[in-house]
N, C-alpha and C positions, 0 to 999 in steps of 0.2 A: 198781653204784654208781660204779665207775670210768668207765663209759660216760656217766653223767650229768655227771660233772665235765668230761669231754672236750667234751661238748656245750655246757656253759656257757662253757668256755674258748674254743671256736670262736666263740660268740656275742659274747663280750667282745672278741675280736680283730676281729670284723666291725664292731662299733660303733666301736671305736677307729679302724679304717681309714676308716670313713665320716666321722668327726669330722676326721681328718687331711685327707681329700679336700676336705671343706667349707672348712677353714681355707686350704688351698692355693688353692682357687677364689676365695675372698675376697681373698687377698693378690694373686693375679694380676690380678683385676679392679681393685683399687685402684692397682696399678702401671700397668696398660695404659690405664685410663680414669680418671685422677685428676680431670680437670676436671668429671666428672659428679658428684663428691662435694664440690666446693667451693661456697662461697656464690655466689649469683648476682651478677654484676658490677653495679656501680652504673650506672644508666642515664644516658646523656648528656642534659643538659637541652635543652629546646626553647626557644631564646632567640628571642623575637620581634624583628624588625628592620623598621622602617617609616620612610619619609621624609615630611616635611611642609614646606610653605611657609607663611609668615605671612599671605599674602593669596591670594585666589582667582585673581588674574591678576597678571602682572608688567608694570610700566610701562617703556617704552623710556627709556634714559638714566638709569635709577634703580637703586637697590640694593633687593633683596628679601632678607629673612631666610629661612633654611632650617635644617632640623635633621634629624638621624637619631636615632630613639628606640629604645633597646634595652630590652626587657622581660625581666628576668632572674628566673627562678622562685625562690621561697623555698628556702633551703638550698644555693643555688649562688651563685657570684660570677664576675666576669670581671676579668682583670687590667687595671689602669688603664693609661693611656697612658704613665705613668712608674711602673712597679710596685715600685721600690726594690730589686729583686732581679735580678741580671744574668742569671739562668737563666730567668726568667719572660718570656713573650712578651707585649709590650705591645699594647693595643688601638690600632689606627691606621685612619684613614679617608682614602682617596685618592679624589679627585673629578676626573673628566675632563669638560671642556666644550668645545664647538666654536663656530665662528662669531663669535669675538671675545668671547664671554661669559667674564667673569673670576670666579673663585671665590677668596674670601678664605681666610685661615688658619682651620683648625678649632679651635674653643674646646671643650676637653674639660671634663667636669664635675669638681668636687672629688672626690677619692677618699677612701675610708675606709681606715684602716690597721688591719690585723688580723694576729694571730699564729696561724698554722694548722699542723696536723700535716703537711700536704702540703709545707710549706717548712721543716720542722724547727723550728717556732716562731720563725722569722726574721720581722721585720716585712715585710708585703706590702701595697702600695696596690691596692685593688680597687674595683669598682663592684658594688653590690647593688641589687636591686629595679628601679628605672627609672633609666637613664643617658641623658642628652640631650646630644648633640654638636651644637653650633651652628656655622653658617658663613653668610657673606653672599655673595650672587650679584649681580654687576653686569651689567646688560643694556645693550649699546651703544645709542646714540641712533638709529642707522640700522638696527637689527635688525628682521628680518621673520620671521614664523612663530612657532613655539613653542620654548621652551628645553627641551633634553633633557640631563640630567646622568647620567653613568655613575658609579656609586659602587662602591667596593671596600672593604668593612669587614673587617678582619682582627682576630680576637680569640681568646683562649684561655679557656675556661670551666673551672671547678674546683668541687669541694665542699671540705669541711674536710679530707678525707683524700687525695683524688686529683685530678690535673689531666688533662683530656682533650686529645687532639691539637688543635692550632690549626685554625681554620676561616677561610675567606675567603668572605664573603657578598657576592654581586654583586647589584646592584639598579639600577633606572632611576627617575629622578624627572623628571617633565615638567610644564610649566606654559605656558599660553597667554600671549602678549605683546600688550599693547595700547599705544595712544599715551600720551605722557607726561601728558596732561591728562585721560585717561579715568579714570573712577572705578573703584576696586578696593575689595573688601570684605575686612576683616581676618578671618582664620580661625585655627583651632587655638590659641586663647588659652591652653589648658591647657599648650601647649608653649612659647609665646613670652611669656606673661603678657598680661594685659588692659590696654588703653589707653583 
């Protein structure tokens, strides 16, 4: 009978040792590889950025309207040009032109003011959905060739809980130039409004 008790005692000790080893393996795994057990990070949004002109060609010596359109996915926003918070990175558009082409000031859209967890419920001016940034381009009267604009759009996107690192999107906008009396066709009415 004593030998049976010793046998059960050895088995109990073996089970306890296995449980202890399993617990230690679990703790070591959680400490060494903690990121494997965290929630997946929120994916950064794919913000569409495109440039448009208000007509199919630009006339020499005239002004043509232009715009950059940002398409912001649902559930995300982009800080406005004046975000109301000194820590938020504003949306800004810089435009380089050459050959005497002049670019007017950028007119940013009206922002929506939100209170978000990412800013400790402080008011923040943001763009959501579609944001259209307008500007005018003046083509010199003696200009030859086509106009090429280099754009640098800097913005910071966020959701209600986290902001992503700021980005600068580079793009080029080009348009052919015709004489001042040549006919041009209005285009992209959804951006500039119909006339």
